[in-house]
Biotite code that builds the C-alpha atoms (Angstrom):
import biotite.structure as struc

atoms = struc.array([
    struc.Atom([141.818, 30.186, 124.359], chain_id="A", res_id=1, res_name="MET", atom_name="CA", element="C"),
    struc.Atom([142.632, 31.745, 121.004], chain_id="A", res_id=2, res_name="GLN", atom_name="CA", element="C"),
    struc.Atom([143.882, 29.248, 118.506], chain_id="A", res_id=3, res_name="SER", atom_name="CA", element="C"),
    struc.Atom([147.325, 29.681, 117.303], chain_id="A", res_id=4, res_name="LEU", atom_name="CA", element="C"),
    struc.Atom([147.558, 26.520, 115.124], chain_id="A", res_id=5, res_name="TRP", atom_name="CA", element="C"),
    struc.Atom([144.572, 27.107, 112.956], chain_id="A", res_id=6, res_name="PHE", atom_name="CA", element="C"),
    struc.Atom([142.244, 29.864, 111.700], chain_id="A", res_id=7, res_name="PHE", atom_name="CA", element="C"),
    struc.Atom([139.400, 28.983, 114.118], chain_id="A", res_id=8, res_name="ASP", atom_name="CA", element="C"),
    struc.Atom([136.813, 31.542, 114.028], chain_id="A", res_id=9, res_name="ASP", atom_name="CA", element="C"),
    struc.Atom([135.634, 31.684, 110.377], chain_id="A", res_id=10, res_name="VAL", atom_name="CA", element="C"),
    struc.Atom([135.188, 29.352, 107.436], chain_id="A", res_id=11, res_name="ASN", atom_name="CA", element="C"),
    struc.Atom([137.009, 31.555, 104.754], chain_id="A", res_id=12, res_name="LEU", atom_name="CA", element="C"),
    struc.Atom([135.486, 29.787, 101.991], chain_id="A", res_id=13, res_name="PHE", atom_name="CA", element="C"),
    struc.Atom([132.057, 30.852, 102.882], chain_id="A", res_id=14, res_name="LYS", atom_name="CA", element="C"),
    struc.Atom([133.073, 34.473, 102.984], chain_id="A", res_id=15, res_name="VAL", atom_name="CA", element="C"),
    struc.Atom([135.717, 34.788, 100.320], chain_id="A", res_id=16, res_name="LEU", atom_name="CA", element="C"),
    struc.Atom([134.980, 32.438, 97.415], chain_id="A", res_id=17, res_name="CYS", atom_name="CA", element="C"),
    struc.Atom([134.272, 34.503, 94.180], chain_id="A", res_id=18, res_name="PRO", atom_name="CA", element="C"),
    struc.Atom([131.149, 32.311, 93.758], chain_id="A", res_id=19, res_name="HIS", atom_name="CA", element="C"),
    struc.Atom([129.757, 34.528, 96.565], chain_id="A", res_id=20, res_name="LYS", atom_name="CA", element="C"),
    struc.Atom([130.137, 37.548, 94.289], chain_id="A", res_id=21, res_name="PHE", atom_name="CA", element="C"),
    struc.Atom([127.928, 37.971, 91.306], chain_id="A", res_id=22, res_name="LYS", atom_name="CA", element="C"),
    struc.Atom([130.440, 39.739, 89.101], chain_id="A", res_id=23, res_name="ALA", atom_name="CA", element="C"),
    struc.Atom([132.971, 36.696, 89.375], chain_id="A", res_id=24, res_name="PHE", atom_name="CA", element="C"),
    struc.Atom([130.607, 33.683, 89.559], chain_id="A", res_id=25, res_name="LYS", atom_name="CA", element="C"),
    struc.Atom([130.143, 32.792, 85.974], chain_id="A", res_id=26, res_name="ASN", atom_name="CA", element="C"),
    struc.Atom([133.853, 32.845, 84.987], chain_id="A", res_id=27, res_name="GLU", atom_name="CA", element="C"),
    struc.Atom([135.054, 30.841, 88.146], chain_id="A", res_id=28, res_name="HIS", atom_name="CA", element="C"),
    struc.Atom([135.729, 27.135, 88.307], chain_id="A", res_id=29, res_name="ASP", atom_name="CA", element="C"),
    struc.Atom([136.901, 24.604, 91.046], chain_id="A", res_id=30, res_name="PHE", atom_name="CA", element="C"),
    struc.Atom([139.948, 22.368, 90.598], chain_id="A", res_id=31, res_name="CYS", atom_name="CA", element="C"),
    struc.Atom([139.980, 18.694, 91.823], chain_id="A", res_id=32, res_name="ALA", atom_name="CA", element="C"),
    struc.Atom([143.019, 16.973, 93.224], chain_id="A", res_id=33, res_name="TYR", atom_name="CA", element="C"),
    struc.Atom([143.665, 13.384, 94.219], chain_id="A", res_id=34, res_name="ARG", atom_name="CA", element="C"),
    struc.Atom([146.016, 12.347, 97.145], chain_id="A", res_id=35, res_name="LYS", atom_name="CA", element="C"),
    struc.Atom([149.635, 13.274, 96.467], chain_id="A", res_id=36, res_name="LYS", atom_name="CA", element="C"),
    struc.Atom([148.830, 15.825, 93.628], chain_id="A", res_id=37, res_name="ASP", atom_name="CA", element="C"),
    struc.Atom([150.613, 19.148, 93.913], chain_id="A", res_id=38, res_name="TYR", atom_name="CA", element="C"),
    struc.Atom([148.671, 22.350, 93.671], chain_id="A", res_id=39, res_name="ILE", atom_name="CA", element="C"),
    struc.Atom([151.994, 24.203, 93.228], chain_id="A", res_id=40, res_name="TYR", atom_name="CA", element="C"),
    struc.Atom([155.721, 23.608, 93.583], chain_id="A", res_id=41, res_name="PHE", atom_name="CA", element="C"),
    struc.Atom([158.428, 25.799, 95.140], chain_id="A", res_id=42, res_name="GLU", atom_name="CA", element="C"),
    struc.Atom([159.694, 28.323, 92.654], chain_id="A", res_id=43, res_name="ALA", atom_name="CA", element="C"),
    struc.Atom([156.350, 28.384, 90.790], chain_id="A", res_id=44, res_name="ASP", atom_name="CA", element="C"),
    struc.Atom([154.798, 31.774, 89.858], chain_id="A", res_id=45, res_name="SER", atom_name="CA", element="C"),
    struc.Atom([152.740, 33.111, 92.624], chain_id="A", res_id=46, res_name="ALA", atom_name="CA", element="C"),
    struc.Atom([149.745, 34.519, 90.676], chain_id="A", res_id=47, res_name="ASN", atom_name="CA", element="C"),
    struc.Atom([146.871, 32.882, 92.607], chain_id="A", res_id=48, res_name="LYS", atom_name="CA", element="C"),
    struc.Atom([145.648, 32.362, 96.136], chain_id="A", res_id=49, res_name="VAL", atom_name="CA", element="C"),
    struc.Atom([143.486, 29.261, 97.006], chain_id="A", res_id=50, res_name="TYR", atom_name="CA", element="C"),
    struc.Atom([140.645, 28.304, 99.164], chain_id="A", res_id=51, res_name="LEU", atom_name="CA", element="C"),
    struc.Atom([139.771, 24.742, 100.177], chain_id="A", res_id=52, res_name="ILE", atom_name="CA", element="C"),
    struc.Atom([136.273, 23.719, 99.326], chain_id="A", res_id=53, res_name="GLU", atom_name="CA", element="C"),
    struc.Atom([136.812, 20.187, 100.734], chain_id="A", res_id=54, res_name="LYS", atom_name="CA", element="C"),
    struc.Atom([139.670, 17.893, 101.554], chain_id="A", res_id=55, res_name="GLY", atom_name="CA", element="C"),
    struc.Atom([143.104, 18.397, 103.002], chain_id="A", res_id=56, res_name="LYS", atom_name="CA", element="C"),
    struc.Atom([146.283, 20.317, 101.793], chain_id="A", res_id=57, res_name="VAL", atom_name="CA", element="C"),
    struc.Atom([149.750, 20.082, 103.103], chain_id="A", res_id=58, res_name="LYS", atom_name="CA", element="C"),
    struc.Atom([152.023, 23.122, 103.038], chain_id="A", res_id=59, res_name="ILE", atom_name="CA", element="C"),
    struc.Atom([155.764, 22.661, 103.353], chain_id="A", res_id=60, res_name="GLY", atom_name="CA", element="C"),
    struc.Atom([159.193, 23.066, 101.833], chain_id="A", res_id=61, res_name="TYR", atom_name="CA", element="C"),
    struc.Atom([162.387, 20.888, 101.490], chain_id="A", res_id=62, res_name="TYR", atom_name="CA", element="C"),
    struc.Atom([165.443, 21.584, 103.436], chain_id="A", res_id=63, res_name="SER", atom_name="CA", element="C"),
    struc.Atom([168.963, 21.733, 101.899], chain_id="A", res_id=64, res_name="GLU", atom_name="CA", element="C"),
    struc.Atom([169.527, 18.056, 102.787], chain_id="A", res_id=65, res_name="ASP", atom_name="CA", element="C"),
    struc.Atom([166.283, 17.083, 101.149], chain_id="A", res_id=66, res_name="GLY", atom_name="CA", element="C"),
    struc.Atom([164.127, 16.747, 104.329], chain_id="A", res_id=67, res_name="ASN", atom_name="CA", element="C"),
    struc.Atom([160.500, 17.584, 103.956], chain_id="A", res_id=68, res_name="GLU", atom_name="CA", element="C"),
    struc.Atom([159.435, 20.278, 106.510], chain_id="A", res_id=69, res_name="ILE", atom_name="CA", element="C"),
    struc.Atom([155.674, 20.527, 107.066], chain_id="A", res_id=70, res_name="ILE", atom_name="CA", element="C"),
    struc.Atom([154.561, 24.104, 107.865], chain_id="A", res_id=71, res_name="LYS", atom_name="CA", element="C"),
    struc.Atom([150.804, 23.418, 108.045], chain_id="A", res_id=72, res_name="ALA", atom_name="CA", element="C"),
    struc.Atom([147.979, 20.910, 107.175], chain_id="A", res_id=73, res_name="ILE", atom_name="CA", element="C"),
    struc.Atom([144.790, 22.859, 106.057], chain_id="A", res_id=74, res_name="LEU", atom_name="CA", element="C"),
    struc.Atom([141.277, 21.750, 105.766], chain_id="A", res_id=75, res_name="THR", atom_name="CA", element="C"),
    struc.Atom([137.944, 22.919, 104.479], chain_id="A", res_id=76, res_name="LYS", atom_name="CA", element="C"),
    struc.Atom([137.431, 26.679, 104.506], chain_id="A", res_id=77, res_name="GLY", atom_name="CA", element="C"),
    struc.Atom([141.049, 27.684, 104.869], chain_id="A", res_id=78, res_name="GLU", atom_name="CA", element="C"),
    struc.Atom([143.181, 29.890, 102.584], chain_id="A", res_id=79, res_name="LEU", atom_name="CA", element="C"),
    struc.Atom([146.817, 29.264, 101.296], chain_id="A", res_id=80, res_name="PHE", atom_name="CA", element="C"),
    struc.Atom([149.217, 30.914, 98.890], chain_id="A", res_id=81, res_name="GLY", atom_name="CA", element="C"),
    struc.Atom([148.180, 34.132, 100.525], chain_id="A", res_id=82, res_name="GLU", atom_name="CA", element="C"),
    struc.Atom([151.790, 35.653, 100.262], chain_id="A", res_id=83, res_name="LYS", atom_name="CA", element="C"),
    struc.Atom([150.940, 36.335, 96.541], chain_id="A", res_id=84, res_name="ALA", atom_name="CA", element="C"),
    struc.Atom([148.503, 39.072, 97.919], chain_id="A", res_id=85, res_name="ILE", atom_name="CA", element="C"),
    struc.Atom([151.518, 40.854, 99.683], chain_id="A", res_id=86, res_name="LEU", atom_name="CA", element="C"),
    struc.Atom([153.471, 40.993, 96.557], chain_id="A", res_id=87, res_name="GLY", atom_name="CA", element="C"),
    struc.Atom([155.535, 37.741, 96.380], chain_id="A", res_id=88, res_name="ASP", atom_name="CA", element="C"),
    struc.Atom([156.028, 36.653, 92.774], chain_id="A", res_id=89, res_name="ASP", atom_name="CA", element="C"),
    struc.Atom([157.507, 33.142, 93.362], chain_id="A", res_id=90, res_name="MET", atom_name="CA", element="C"),
    struc.Atom([156.440, 30.360, 95.690], chain_id="A", res_id=91, res_name="ARG", atom_name="CA", element="C"),
    struc.Atom([158.884, 29.460, 98.533], chain_id="A", res_id=92, res_name="ASP", atom_name="CA", element="C"),
    struc.Atom([156.816, 26.419, 99.514], chain_id="A", res_id=93, res_name="GLU", atom_name="CA", element="C"),
    struc.Atom([154.795, 23.604, 98.014], chain_id="A", res_id=94, res_name="PHE", atom_name="CA", element="C"),
    struc.Atom([151.180, 22.920, 98.386], chain_id="A", res_id=95, res_name="ALA", atom_name="CA", element="C"),
    struc.Atom([150.150, 19.110, 98.019], chain_id="A", res_id=96, res_name="GLN", atom_name="CA", element="C"),
    struc.Atom([146.755, 17.476, 98.436], chain_id="A", res_id=97, res_name="SER", atom_name="CA", element="C"),
    struc.Atom([146.674, 14.711, 100.980], chain_id="A", res_id=98, res_name="ILE", atom_name="CA", element="C"),
    struc.Atom([143.098, 13.624, 100.409], chain_id="A", res_id=99, res_name="ASP", atom_name="CA", element="C"),
    struc.Atom([141.686, 11.735, 97.531], chain_id="A", res_id=100, res_name="ASN", atom_name="CA", element="C"),
    struc.Atom([138.744, 14.191, 96.952], chain_id="A", res_id=101, res_name="SER", atom_name="CA", element="C"),
    struc.Atom([140.208, 17.601, 97.501], chain_id="A", res_id=102, res_name="THR", atom_name="CA", element="C"),
    struc.Atom([138.449, 20.469, 95.828], chain_id="A", res_id=103, res_name="SER", atom_name="CA", element="C"),
    struc.Atom([140.096, 23.831, 95.550], chain_id="A", res_id=104, res_name="ILE", atom_name="CA", element="C"),
    struc.Atom([138.828, 27.275, 94.658], chain_id="A", res_id=105, res_name="CYS", atom_name="CA", element="C"),
    struc.Atom([141.727, 29.305, 92.913], chain_id="A", res_id=106, res_name="PRO", atom_name="CA", element="C"),
    struc.Atom([141.623, 33.102, 92.862], chain_id="A", res_id=107, res_name="ILE", atom_name="CA", element="C"),
    struc.Atom([143.759, 35.288, 90.639], chain_id="A", res_id=108, res_name="GLY", atom_name="CA", element="C"),
    struc.Atom([145.673, 37.849, 92.621], chain_id="A", res_id=109, res_name="VAL", atom_name="CA", element="C"),
    struc.Atom([144.172, 40.599, 90.544], chain_id="A", res_id=110, res_name="ASP", atom_name="CA", element="C"),
    struc.Atom([140.620, 39.345, 91.350], chain_id="A", res_id=111, res_name="THR", atom_name="CA", element="C"),
    struc.Atom([141.649, 39.139, 94.963], chain_id="A", res_id=112, res_name="MET", atom_name="CA", element="C"),
    struc.Atom([142.822, 42.770, 95.088], chain_id="A", res_id=113, res_name="HIS", atom_name="CA", element="C"),
    struc.Atom([139.618, 43.961, 93.291], chain_id="A", res_id=114, res_name="ASP", atom_name="CA", element="C"),
    struc.Atom([137.445, 42.127, 95.869], chain_id="A", res_id=115, res_name="LEU", atom_name="CA", element="C"),
    struc.Atom([139.492, 43.605, 98.842], chain_id="A", res_id=116, res_name="MET", atom_name="CA", element="C"),
    struc.Atom([139.263, 47.063, 97.355], chain_id="A", res_id=117, res_name="ARG", atom_name="CA", element="C"),
    struc.Atom([135.462, 46.688, 96.889], chain_id="A", res_id=118, res_name="ASN", atom_name="CA", element="C"),
    struc.Atom([134.466, 45.024, 100.066], chain_id="A", res_id=119, res_name="ASN", atom_name="CA", element="C"),
    struc.Atom([135.846, 46.287, 103.453], chain_id="A", res_id=120, res_name="GLN", atom_name="CA", element="C"),
    struc.Atom([134.643, 43.191, 105.342], chain_id="A", res_id=121, res_name="THR", atom_name="CA", element="C"),
    struc.Atom([136.430, 40.772, 102.781], chain_id="A", res_id=122, res_name="PHE", atom_name="CA", element="C"),
    struc.Atom([139.511, 42.809, 103.194], chain_id="A", res_id=123, res_name="SER", atom_name="CA", element="C"),
    struc.Atom([139.450, 42.622, 106.867], chain_id="A", res_id=124, res_name="PHE", atom_name="CA", element="C"),
    struc.Atom([138.980, 38.937, 106.938], chain_id="A", res_id=125, res_name="LYS", atom_name="CA", element="C"),
    struc.Atom([141.836, 38.352, 104.772], chain_id="A", res_id=126, res_name="VAL", atom_name="CA", element="C"),
    struc.Atom([144.313, 40.709, 106.659], chain_id="A", res_id=127, res_name="TYR", atom_name="CA", element="C"),
    struc.Atom([143.054, 39.209, 109.981], chain_id="A", res_id=128, res_name="LYS", atom_name="CA", element="C"),
    struc.Atom([143.809, 35.678, 108.465], chain_id="A", res_id=129, res_name="PHE", atom_name="CA", element="C"),
    struc.Atom([147.430, 36.638, 107.358], chain_id="A", res_id=130, res_name="ILE", atom_name="CA", element="C"),
    struc.Atom([148.116, 38.214, 110.746], chain_id="A", res_id=131, res_name="GLY", atom_name="CA", element="C"),
    struc.Atom([146.942, 35.125, 112.745], chain_id="A", res_id=132, res_name="LEU", atom_name="CA", element="C"),
    struc.Atom([148.804, 32.819, 110.419], chain_id="A", res_id=133, res_name="LYS", atom_name="CA", element="C"),
    struc.Atom([152.090, 34.671, 111.138], chain_id="A", res_id=134, res_name="PHE", atom_name="CA", element="C"),
    struc.Atom([151.354, 34.369, 114.880], chain_id="A", res_id=135, res_name="LYS", atom_name="CA", element="C"),
    struc.Atom([150.600, 30.556, 114.480], chain_id="A", res_id=136, res_name="LYS", atom_name="CA", element="C"),
    struc.Atom([153.929, 30.011, 112.768], chain_id="A", res_id=137, res_name="LEU", atom_name="CA", element="C"),
    struc.Atom([155.857, 32.033, 115.516], chain_id="A", res_id=138, res_name="GLU", atom_name="CA", element="C"),
    struc.Atom([154.033, 29.991, 118.148], chain_id="A", res_id=139, res_name="ARG", atom_name="CA", element="C"),
    struc.Atom([154.880, 26.648, 116.478], chain_id="A", res_id=140, res_name="ARG", atom_name="CA", element="C"),
    struc.Atom([158.560, 27.695, 116.221], chain_id="A", res_id=141, res_name="LEU", atom_name="CA", element="C"),
    struc.Atom([158.653, 28.438, 119.944], chain_id="A", res_id=142, res_name="GLN", atom_name="CA", element="C"),
    struc.Atom([157.087, 25.089, 120.758], chain_id="A", res_id=143, res_name="LEU", atom_name="CA", element="C"),
    struc.Atom([159.606, 23.296, 118.498], chain_id="A", res_id=144, res_name="LEU", atom_name="CA", element="C"),
    struc.Atom([162.515, 25.042, 119.947], chain_id="A", res_id=145, res_name="LEU", atom_name="CA", element="C"),
    struc.Atom([161.719, 25.048, 123.595], chain_id="A", res_id=146, res_name="PHE", atom_name="CA", element="C"),
    struc.Atom([159.276, 22.209, 124.494], chain_id="A", res_id=147, res_name="LYS", atom_name="CA", element="C"),
    struc.Atom([159.831, 18.537, 124.680], chain_id="A", res_id=148, res_name="ASP", atom_name="CA", element="C"),
    struc.Atom([157.720, 16.324, 122.478], chain_id="A", res_id=149, res_name="THR", atom_name="CA", element="C"),
    struc.Atom([155.128, 15.238, 125.090], chain_id="A", res_id=150, res_name="LYS", atom_name="CA", element="C"),
    struc.Atom([154.454, 18.751, 126.238], chain_id="A", res_id=151, res_name="THR", atom_name="CA", element="C"),
    struc.Atom([154.127, 19.839, 122.302], chain_id="A", res_id=152, res_name="ARG", atom_name="CA", element="C"),
    struc.Atom([151.513, 17.096, 122.011], chain_id="A", res_id=153, res_name="LEU", atom_name="CA", element="C"),
    struc.Atom([149.561, 18.186, 124.984], chain_id="A", res_id=154, res_name="VAL", atom_name="CA", element="C"),
    struc.Atom([149.554, 21.829, 123.966], chain_id="A", res_id=155, res_name="GLU", atom_name="CA", element="C"),
    struc.Atom([148.597, 20.840, 120.443], chain_id="A", res_id=156, res_name="PHE", atom_name="CA", element="C"),
    struc.Atom([145.698, 18.812, 121.816], chain_id="A", res_id=157, res_name="LEU", atom_name="CA", element="C"),
    struc.Atom([144.495, 22.014, 123.733], chain_id="A", res_id=158, res_name="ASP", atom_name="CA", element="C"),
    struc.Atom([144.425, 23.846, 120.569], chain_id="A", res_id=159, res_name="GLU", atom_name="CA", element="C"),
    struc.Atom([142.695, 21.034, 118.805], chain_id="A", res_id=160, res_name="LEU", atom_name="CA", element="C"),
    struc.Atom([140.118, 21.150, 121.676], chain_id="A", res_id=161, res_name="CYS", atom_name="CA", element="C"),
    struc.Atom([139.495, 24.918, 120.987], chain_id="A", res_id=162, res_name="THR", atom_name="CA", element="C"),
    struc.Atom([139.097, 24.377, 117.192], chain_id="A", res_id=163, res_name="ASP", atom_name="CA", element="C"),
    struc.Atom([137.162, 21.001, 117.015], chain_id="A", res_id=164, res_name="TYR", atom_name="CA", element="C"),
    struc.Atom([136.162, 20.202, 120.597], chain_id="A", res_id=165, res_name="GLY", atom_name="CA", element="C"),
    struc.Atom([132.991, 20.382, 122.743], chain_id="A", res_id=166, res_name="TYR", atom_name="CA", element="C"),
    struc.Atom([132.094, 19.488, 126.348], chain_id="A", res_id=167, res_name="ASP", atom_name="CA", element="C"),
    struc.Atom([130.167, 16.225, 126.664], chain_id="A", res_id=168, res_name="CYS", atom_name="CA", element="C"),
    struc.Atom([126.889, 16.955, 128.650], chain_id="A", res_id=169, res_name="ASP", atom_name="CA", element="C"),
    struc.Atom([126.982, 13.472, 130.291], chain_id="A", res_id=170, res_name="LYS", atom_name="CA", element="C"),
    struc.Atom([130.522, 13.241, 131.403], chain_id="A", res_id=171, res_name="THR", atom_name="CA", element="C"),
    struc.Atom([132.008, 16.689, 131.283], chain_id="A", res_id=172, res_name="GLY", atom_name="CA", element="C"),
    struc.Atom([134.927, 15.307, 128.997], chain_id="A", res_id=173, res_name="ASP", atom_name="CA", element="C"),
    struc.Atom([136.330, 17.599, 126.400], chain_id="A", res_id=174, res_name="HIS", atom_name="CA", element="C"),
    struc.Atom([135.571, 15.701, 123.122], chain_id="A", res_id=175, res_name="VAL", atom_name="CA", element="C"),
    struc.Atom([137.610, 16.513, 119.996], chain_id="A", res_id=176, res_name="ILE", atom_name="CA", element="C"),
    struc.Atom([136.305, 15.391, 116.569], chain_id="A", res_id=177, res_name="LYS", atom_name="CA", element="C"),
    struc.Atom([139.097, 16.275, 114.254], chain_id="A", res_id=178, res_name="HIS", atom_name="CA", element="C"),
    struc.Atom([140.155, 15.629, 110.627], chain_id="A", res_id=179, res_name="PRO", atom_name="CA", element="C"),
    struc.Atom([143.748, 14.774, 111.294], chain_id="A", res_id=180, res_name="TYR", atom_name="CA", element="C"),
    struc.Atom([145.736, 11.419, 111.232], chain_id="A", res_id=181, res_name="THR", atom_name="CA", element="C"),
    struc.Atom([148.435, 10.552, 113.613], chain_id="A", res_id=182, res_name="GLN", atom_name="CA", element="C"),
    struc.Atom([150.893, 11.098, 110.852], chain_id="A", res_id=183, res_name="LYS", atom_name="CA", element="C"),
    struc.Atom([149.365, 14.671, 110.281], chain_id="A", res_id=184, res_name="ASP", atom_name="CA", element="C"),
    struc.Atom([149.827, 15.452, 114.003], chain_id="A", res_id=185, res_name="ILE", atom_name="CA", element="C"),
    struc.Atom([153.316, 14.186, 114.050], chain_id="A", res_id=186, res_name="ALA", atom_name="CA", element="C"),
    struc.Atom([154.258, 16.318, 111.031], chain_id="A", res_id=187, res_name="SER", atom_name="CA", element="C"),
    struc.Atom([152.803, 19.318, 112.726], chain_id="A", res_id=188, res_name="LEU", atom_name="CA", element="C"),
    struc.Atom([154.687, 18.950, 116.036], chain_id="A", res_id=189, res_name="ILE", atom_name="CA", element="C"),
    struc.Atom([157.899, 17.728, 114.580], chain_id="A", res_id=190, res_name="GLY", atom_name="CA", element="C"),
    struc.Atom([157.971, 14.038, 115.483], chain_id="A", res_id=191, res_name="THR", atom_name="CA", element="C"),
    struc.Atom([157.269, 10.632, 114.107], chain_id="A", res_id=192, res_name="SER", atom_name="CA", element="C"),
    struc.Atom([153.958, 8.815, 113.858], chain_id="A", res_id=193, res_name="ARG", atom_name="CA", element="C"),
    struc.Atom([155.271, 5.890, 116.050], chain_id="A", res_id=194, res_name="PRO", atom_name="CA", element="C"),
    struc.Atom([156.293, 8.455, 118.676], chain_id="A", res_id=195, res_name="THR", atom_name="CA", element="C"),
    struc.Atom([152.862, 10.042, 118.547], chain_id="A", res_id=196, res_name="ILE", atom_name="CA", element="C"),
    struc.Atom([151.287, 6.740, 118.973], chain_id="A", res_id=197, res_name="ASN", atom_name="CA", element="C"),
    struc.Atom([153.434, 5.946, 122.030], chain_id="A", res_id=198, res_name="ILE", atom_name="CA", element="C"),
    struc.Atom([152.727, 9.254, 123.696], chain_id="A", res_id=199, res_name="LEU", atom_name="CA", element="C"),
    struc.Atom([148.965, 8.868, 123.052], chain_id="A", res_id=200, res_name="LEU", atom_name="CA", element="C"),
    struc.Atom([149.111, 5.577, 124.831], chain_id="A", res_id=201, res_name="ASN", atom_name="CA", element="C"),
    struc.Atom([151.128, 6.970, 127.754], chain_id="A", res_id=202, res_name="GLU", atom_name="CA", element="C"),
    struc.Atom([148.468, 9.637, 128.212], chain_id="A", res_id=203, res_name="LEU", atom_name="CA", element="C"),
    struc.Atom([145.834, 7.090, 127.997], chain_id="A", res_id=204, res_name="LYS", atom_name="CA", element="C"),
    struc.Atom([147.522, 4.994, 130.714], chain_id="A", res_id=205, res_name="GLU", atom_name="CA", element="C"),
    struc.Atom([147.671, 8.211, 132.791], chain_id="A", res_id=206, res_name="GLU", atom_name="CA", element="C"),
    struc.Atom([143.908, 8.681, 132.389], chain_id="A", res_id=207, res_name="ASN", atom_name="CA", element="C"),
    struc.Atom([144.507, 11.926, 130.773], chain_id="A", res_id=208, res_name="TYR", atom_name="CA", element="C"),
    struc.Atom([142.636, 10.952, 127.469], chain_id="A", res_id=209, res_name="LEU", atom_name="CA", element="C"),
    struc.Atom([140.968, 8.336, 125.363], chain_id="A", res_id=210, res_name="GLU", atom_name="CA", element="C"),
    struc.Atom([141.374, 8.238, 121.607], chain_id="A", res_id=211, res_name="PHE", atom_name="CA", element="C"),
    struc.Atom([140.388, 6.497, 118.376], chain_id="A", res_id=212, res_name="ASN", atom_name="CA", element="C"),
    struc.Atom([140.902, 7.487, 114.727], chain_id="A", res_id=213, res_name="ARG", atom_name="CA", element="C"),
    struc.Atom([138.363, 10.338, 114.533], chain_id="A", res_id=214, res_name="LYS", atom_name="CA", element="C"),
    struc.Atom([138.032, 11.348, 118.176], chain_id="A", res_id=215, res_name="GLU", atom_name="CA", element="C"),
    struc.Atom([140.097, 12.339, 121.219], chain_id="A", res_id=216, res_name="ILE", atom_name="CA", element="C"),
    struc.Atom([138.451, 12.578, 124.534], chain_id="A", res_id=217, res_name="ARG", atom_name="CA", element="C"),
    struc.Atom([140.239, 14.762, 127.218], chain_id="A", res_id=218, res_name="ILE", atom_name="CA", element="C"),
    struc.Atom([138.869, 13.152, 130.549], chain_id="A", res_id=219, res_name="LEU", atom_name="CA", element="C"),
    struc.Atom([137.040, 15.537, 132.942], chain_id="A", res_id=220, res_name="LYS", atom_name="CA", element="C"),
    struc.Atom([139.581, 15.019, 135.780], chain_id="A", res_id=221, res_name="LYS", atom_name="CA", element="C"),
    struc.Atom([142.407, 16.145, 133.408], chain_id="A", res_id=222, res_name="SER", atom_name="CA", element="C"),
    struc.Atom([140.494, 18.881, 131.555], chain_id="A", res_id=223, res_name="ALA", atom_name="CA", element="C"),
])
């Protein structure tokens, strides 16, 4: 199954970071962020894109009534702020660290354009990423509009299985070792953390899965 929630087939940091390119390595630095630090705010100038070396970053915006809307939670190897590449000069979302040891690789838009002009593989990876991200957002909107919460959770778990899962040789279960908290998952599928906990326990009682903080196991007879 092709993932529509996360960019699943390449660690962009390994491919795109300017440290990988000799001409940019010496003048390039990483930026460190603690939990709740903002990388940028809505309406900030969009003159950089960012790669995550480690940690987690929340992307979102605030509705007119002040509610926080989460668009994505990103982890190591993922790119954000990419609309600056397409010509946006102002942010329409915020980016916030949700990990106490987040490290970000910032890339100026001009540098990014130079790298894309000079490296066809680099350019292809970037455009592929942007295209997949739009598909993910479209898929997420469809789920939020037309599926009930339990169905959204089950489909989200299927996507996590693609991104972070493997088959256990002994049991045949699908084992998912993922970096997300219940609060993260709740934000991504448009519900509350207590609801996620209730639904996970319901699925456990139905012998669909077992779970703990860092692992979800989809049982063989349900997989």
